[in-house]
FISEKE-667764 format. One record per residue (C-alpha): x, y, z. Coordinates in steps of 0.001 Angstrom, whole numbers, plus 500000, padded with zeros to 6 digits. Each point is the difference from the previous one (the first is absolute). Example, Ala and Ser with C-alpha at 12.3 -4.5 7.8 and 13.67 -1.06 7.14 Angstrom:
2
512300495500507800/501370503440499340/
//
This chain:
762
765199671914565094/497973496900500948/501323498214496939/503605500793500887/499491498656503484/498348496802498770/502416498812497320/502573497975501866/502066496926499340/497840496918500437/501275497419502414/499729496438498744/501530498158502936/498018497080501323/498268500629503325/500000497186502520/496767499324501855/500069498924503619/497130497783501016/499073498118503128/499774496256500041/496464498686499626/498935496528500995/498712497980497070/497007497718500238/500532496371500866/500580497772497005/498838496395499940/502459497272499176/499376498300496669/498781496433500002/502450498197497755/503460500931498817/500257500237496222/502836500371497565/500148503228497952/498529499826496468/501946498152497366/500822501205496497/496619499646498329/501352500895496574/501318496445499735/496548498436500308/498583498429496813/496647501228498746/496991498011501222/497319499922497330/497545498481502458/499740503088502169/498158503245499286/499253503115502049/497014502126499027/499267503468501275/497735502871499013/501293503567499716/498417502740497965/502805502534500630/503755499609499838/500398501890503273/502334499949502988/498305497134501877/500003497886496836/503710500686499487/500683499005503614/498075496763499389/502041499226496877/503268500733501763/499125497589502796/499601497304497357/503267500954498275/501943499503503232/499161496276499741/500159499862496183/496230499450499930/498913502920497818/500352497705496993/496944498097501247/497847503112500269/497036500716497736/498317503329500678/496384500391498946/498255503292499235/503180502088499887/499523503482498532/496301499316499584/497041501658501652/499098498490503357/496483498575499749/499759498533503490/498353502916501775/501199501793503143/502256497689501981/499378501940503217/496645498212499935/498948496550498810/501134499540496408/502738498404497903/498067497398498031/501975501300497018/503025498123501329/498087496718499963/498889500535496409/503507500912498831/501320496838501622/497195497885498559/500934501055496491/503747499552500566/499573496520501525/498208498459497035/503230498505498716/500425498185503337/496489498520500056/501067496373500371/503544500526501297/500555498379503411/503808500187499805/500562503756499835/499850501903503277/498434503430499653/500279502733502600/497880503120500093/500828503026502137/498955503592500150/502860502268498972/499759503469501517/500022498740503589/502060496806499731/503687499138500295/501779496670499704/502504499394502790/501272496540499092/500561497747497049/498084497756497654/501456496707501208/498735500556503542/496621501187498714/499581496836497940/501253497786502830/497563501507502468/497145499826497508/500506496289499466/500204499406503751/496325500983500312/498922497011497907/497363502253498414/499219501072496464/499408503641500848/501009502303502862/498553503395500856/501471502379502557/498204500615503281/499420502899502358/498309500685503307/497487502495498564/496853498868498221/499249502168496972/497812501035498200/496979498060501363/499995499436503770/496818497933499760/502053497131498592/502042499521503165/498147496937501224/500613498173496741/503798500077500289/501540496679501079/502438500001502911/503677499594499026/503403500539501570/500807503698500194/497918502640498266/496858498717498339/498742502840497776/500912500129496339/502010502809498346/499994499866496216/503098502161499482/502305496962500101/499316496488498697/501601497186498058/499304496526498738/499957497639497072/498898501715496824/497062497714499288/498568500522503467/500487503746499716/498094499947496712/497116498149501677/499899502600502778/499948502875497522/497047498406498252/498036499247503143/497442502611498939/499794503227498049/501084503257501626/499603503601498922/503089502198499772/498765502181502858/498927497120502241/502257499153502904/502781497518499235/500546499006503631/496318499207500415/500229497873496846/502855497879501397/498240499893503380/496963498343498376/502347497557498279/501666499069503270/496799499768502038/498485497604497455/501058496892501903/499419497580497147/501936502129497519/502745500713502549/500585496356500788/499769498883496384/502663502494498974/502056499578503200/499967503706500896/501552501067503327/500995503195501756/503525500851501115/498917500805503562/503497499893501516/501814502160497416/502060497139498720/500166501711496581/497826503112500157/499666502611502723/497379502748500014/500937502930502201/496525501241500904/499485499051503639/503249498047500052/502851502512499822/501226499198503488/500332496330499149/502956500769497753/503579500395501102/502435501762497668/502573497294500685/502995502180499192/502539497636501510/498859497088497845/498959502176497058/496478498531499924/496589501296500955/498446497568502442/496517499529501410/500968499411503606/496415499183501018/499491497313497377/503609498795499865/500180500513496230/501945502054497486/497653501286497295/501356500643496536/497425502565498848/498773503022502000/496731501787499225/499227503468501356/496259499553499776/497470502501501281/501466502875502038/503534498558500188/501566501540496882/502415502103502064/500936496971502094/500790498079496830/502248502848498879/501852499731503309/500632496303499393/500874500926496421/502671502361501298/501933496921501122/498831497061497869/500794498455497647/503672501035499941/499216503671500557/501740500862503270/501855497838502507/500453501745503373/502101497133501337/502933500873497729/502454502816500709/499786502936502371/496933501540498344/498630497058498030/500421498898496420/497750501691497443/499815497320497337/497530501828497781/502275503049500037/502572497981498078/497614499271497140/500788502206497002/497049499139497775/497682502950499564/502323502542501579/500832503305498292/503593500734498967/500646503345501688/503757500024499397/499538500840496325/497544502877499852/500334501009496332/496395498891499551/498877500959503494/496301499614500842/498048503255499855/499151500971503580/497872502523501834/500854500904503592/497444501938501990/500903501731503246/497034500528502321/500181502663502721/496756499807501957/501152501372503367/502701502252501419/503170498019499497/503315500143501834/503066499958497772/497862500502496897/502950501358498038/501924496781500640/497043497923498759/499754501962496756/503752500234499447/500524496266500494/497175499220497591/501568502177497302/503379498416500822/498858496477499143/502213498319497403/497690499623497033/500165501212496363/498234503343500103/498769499717496432/497859497036501133/498781501620503192/496872502089500617/499570501729503374/496879501357501682/499698501727503373/496648500257501773/500317502457502886/497052500806502280/501991501984502613/499846503773499505/502829500784502422/502460497883497997/498885501010496499/502817502530499498/502643497492500999/498587497413497586/499996502502497153/503552501185500675/501340496462500132/498354499173496678/501396503223498555/503458498872501016/499733496438498706/498086500795496811/499265503564498942/503421501467500809/501931496846499168/501144499977496390/501368496469500324/496721498351501061/498323497741497430/496840498853501815/497217498851497716/497652502348501878/499577501572503435/496783501490501384/499003501395503388/496479500072501370/499907502548502821/497419500381502798/497664502381498162/499398497505497198/499610497097502454/497830501672502617/496851498249498791/501639496598499522/500018497262502616/502905497623500418/498297497252498013/499368502413497121/503588501204500064/501618496569500125/497723498653497271/500831503066497889/503660499024500222/499271496551498588/497815501531497298/502977502061498857/502035496811499770/497398498564497642/499962503162497890/503796500036499769/500198496281499188/502448499431502829/501505496579500669/500332500621503743/498197502278502413/501419501101503363/497881501547502759/502286501602502578/498713501606503201/501999502782501634/500250497915503195/502815497959498428/503706500762500257/502093498208497402/503686499420500613/500798498223496744/499903501341496449/499146496645498389/496507499517501430/498133500344496686/502248497506498227/500050497613502943/496197499752500085/499597499734496233/502451497076500002/497540497690501776/497313500560497335/497157499384502452/496530501481499533/500307502149503138/503116500231502118/501588502146502676/503250499963501885/499663499521503725/500052503320501833/499613500319503762/500163502728502579/503535499757501447/500069497979503193/496286499211499685/497863497245498477/497793502432498061/500495499190496325/498563500566496537/498564496482499747/497731497739502015/500441496258500274/496285499425500509/496705501878500088/496807499437501939/496598499440498436/499586503779499575/503293500352498169/501951501669502815/503206498974501732/500331496586501558/503334498670501158/501304497018498073/502088497285501709/503141500994498097/499540503795499948/502733500779502527/502505497725498260/499419501870496750/500077503505501494/503192499225501908/501464498501496797/500660496724501721/498467498527496850/501045501746496804/498074499239496870/497070500769497719/496689499900501862/496428499795498753/498027502189502427/496406501313500161/500833503686500438/502707502418498825/500164503783499981/502149503156499996/502270498828497160/498286497826497411/501219498889496591/497253498731497683/500681498366496651/498455501922497130/497805497175498720/498437499718503450/499264503733500054/498489499879496509/497812497039500892/498091502169502451/500045497167502521/501633502126502694/498777503375501189/499629502022503172/496241500502500046/497999497437501953/496459500441501279/500861498338503317/502721502455501055/500148503736500567/502576502304498473/502376499820502969/500413496263499370/500906500271496335/502971497666500531/497826497339501637/497555500406497131/502757499531497410/501193496777501620/496451498639500273/499436500654496296/503267498294499088/499145496906502040/496521499826498468/501524500221496517/502469497157500682/502945502386499696/502824499036502318/501820502651502060/503603499357500989/502502501519502355/503693499265499602/502395500459502913/503288498748498581/501477503501499839/499614503051502216/498611502817497840/498833502412502680/497394500395502707/496811501751501077/499867503315501814/497688500841502865/497619502738498880/498039500770503167/500098503447501592/502084501526497220/499288503723499923/500982503014497945/500681502187503050/503595500696498925/501771500712496754/501940496722500055/497843497699502079/502157496968499203/502633501276502443/497662499034502847/499479496423498716/502981498334501685/497844498273502632/497173498975497662/502004499074496887/503595499527501193/501098497977496963/498754502663497596/501589502678502152/503300498225499645/499585499519496251/499321503689499526/501933501782502725/503001497902501047/503108500271497842/500208497109497485/503553499216501219/499084499890503684/499714496202500286/503447499508498521/501517502312502629/497993498479502823/501880496750499336/503481501596500051/502560499806502795/501317503118501751/503189500219497972/498027499903496754/498100503233500660/501291503254498512/501627502048502784/500693503526498709/501203501052503470/501020497965503054/496874498422501510/497819501812497459/498356497349497871/498101500435496782/497115497822498721/496943500235497720/496787500354502004/497259501853498134/498898500058496375/499981503097497830/496237499750500047/499906500358503787/502325502980499833/497905501846497452/496759499070501730/501008501211503458/501330503299498612/496878500542497908/497781499027502924/501573502676502199/500114502694497359/496363499324499042/498666500803503470/498175503355499825/502172502883501184/503651499442500856/500275496917502217/503661500864500652/499108503488501283/500659500634503676/502808497464500256/503708500771500003/499885501958503281/501047499073503530/496558500319501540/498096496997498618/496699498985501593/500052496740498013/502581498704502486/499254498815503513/502312502637501527/499025502678497525/503614500782499116/502328498836497183/503690500693500543/500982499491496333/496857500726497989/499322499088496366/497287500959497567/498089496738500109/496745498092500288/499651497388502724/498217496802498988/497729500495502997/498608503069498208/498662497883497129/499051496931502077/502806497985498421/502083499243503087/498683496474500595/500420499103496344/503571501228500081/500750498107503186/498959496826498204/502427500839497189/502740500456502580/499178496722501749/499523497913496857/502740501392497774/502477502123501971/500209497666503007/501415497032498022/502648502239498400/500957501537503356/500655496547501451/502388499236497149/502028503201500046/499977500619503772/500351496505501354/499096499322503604/497214502572500133/496337499432499164/497652502800499032/497324500561502664/497515501222497415/499558503578501190/500812503366498435/500093503315501820/499483501950496790/499357499074496389/499787502935497660/500647501376496518/502482502885499842/499815502628497272/503127501949499117/499335502830497561/502212502624498431/497537502690501169/499507498459503444/502050497764502252/503074499045498019/502039498028502579/500033498561503511/502529500809502732/502125497265501645/498039497834502412/499440496586501526/496722498160499411/497647499008502812/500247496308499018/501938496799500384/500251499919496251/498697502280497257/498760499308496508/500234502697497324/498361499263496646/500429502062496829/496657500897498430/501114501921496917/502899500359497568/503251501788500639/501277502121497076/496535499878498442/497530501136502650/502642501727502084/503728500678500170/502322499816502965/498829498521503271/501139496764501580/500712498638503479/503361500827501529/501227497883502946/502340502275501867/501995497563502147/500413497638497050/500789502930497649/497780498386497406/497406501500497621/497250497859498454/498401501290496826/498546498508496832/497501497831501854/497493498508497569/496275500369500524/498726497522502572/503467499120501284/500482500344503728/502901500875502261/499937498221503348/502376501204502710/500265500425503806/498069502997501273/501759500909503233/503599500441501131/502068498831497017/498426501541496919/499813503748500472/498822501267496589/498536502861498017/497903500554496905/502063501726497334/498570503012498227/498091499589496759/500783502585497337/497037499525497714/496546498399499926/498205497997502680/501267496971501902/497700497580501867/501185497356502444/498110497623502305/501542499687503461/499184497669502902/501466500185503519/499733496350500945/499995498590503521/500418503345501806/
//
């Protein structure tokens, strides 16, 4: 029976989200107006310019670095050292990195005596270029120096050297992540002295710079005012995004750096700048910005031709009692993806919902001869009782490895999807980890964070509200995602991401996952170009009733509508009076409730121990204030099951707007004298005598099927001489209650008829 009540048509209409306006932080005005970038593809190759970097892994930060060069047609100057080789420079969370110096020393031998070629060295994982080569070269030559090293306000790694630093304009401490100069001078610097691979590279360059004689002989200076290079550590607030002029500006120094370095603890801040520059997203264009990177097709997956679809594994995780669980499972199975290339796993830790999970899987798989899923498995509470969340989520990824899947999806039961293309839409982007933006309707609670604090927990980012409200629509590199996560198969197989982390307890498995991804240089993205669904609120959900979702209209109103309001309701709510069906004069007909609601409310009442309808159908009725019913029915009042307030909200939110369209000039006051379910049965009450209703207007909703569940019946309006029958499930008659519409309930001849009646505005 639970299965029958749960399998309903799945609504895929988009749900609008109302949000309040939020003041954004003040933005500084950029220093100098600049023209937008020119077409760099027309620039001739300059054989007197080289960019060196070191990268041992071809990972997400390295690909971001390369893309930033491609924007300005500068990738052709790049030479990457140490790629796909073991890193020999020690732990970079501590002093180390001498390996970079030695790689450069070997590569620069060919430039030993070359004072014409300009060589730039930058780190790669935490660096982006934000402007072009011509300006870099122009600014370099304006220094009148042979070699320039970037500067920062933090002295590292040896504080004892502070007194030896000369005073300069701007920041005076050296940062070795960015530097450039004439090749011959660079070669001299690299051969200043020997260095071990695990020695500290920044300390090496510090000794070079603090050697006054060597510094002056080789004309070495620091870029203290960010004329070319800007290091973010200790200097994030100096930068203005400069959206209007499409340039990042250092408002404090009055400069526009061309290279940005997220040194030290500023990796997330660099990613925020990297969400906009270079040519990534322009919020100054259009109503919700211009996602430039979204238009790039290179590296994307063709999801329109799925003959060779990637092999995927979707895992559904049910870790707490979940409202509208059947909808979550049904919409997952309803995703448009070739079943032959699709493995499904369900991890359920909730005993009270185990039967429902099993019956839904039986319907979609075991009893469905047409299904072609590669495999489907359920892990129920007994088998998971000894597993923590971290164990369970890591087990899901382990299965992906064993199956050789190309994509892995972790889906928490808190999500409600409204589109059937979610799997394809996320695969298309081909990012290491990606989610679609999901929020609680009308709230700012989402499945991503724009920033995290030093402990890895939520910290509000400057642009978080703009993203959540979809005032900026694009592809966003963020430090935390959860609830619906797509992970590329090669990332899963690498073992670089997992849920276990010694710093976090089991309840923070999602925080742990994100921390591991950040540490492994695996980027996490959220995309908010398309509305795919939302998050439910899970608090205080109980199993006190048979169909607890009926009581969720205040907590999860959007999900209540998706599940319990007729899928055609919105179309009728936009109609004019003359467009409504009118089977009798001033008796209008419209779709209000879904079949699922109808079955659920009947089953809820019939599942109450004993006969909840017993004792009704007589004149003396102590449920009423006066204790007497003139025209009694066999019924259950919503006050008996603590559903009256929920039903009043349905009347106010969904019946009120219809009433104002069909009975113009009157506005529903939002009250109902009685709301009740009537049961006509061939062995009980079969009809209702003529009567007026104690209401300004009445609603009468069919809850089951004429000529299938019962025969006969109908509402007969005596003055109008009009009989209304054949009302579909969930469709509602709305008519005046007093004076004009004297009516009766016609006799049923077979079966059981249920209707839901409300006497509105008594």
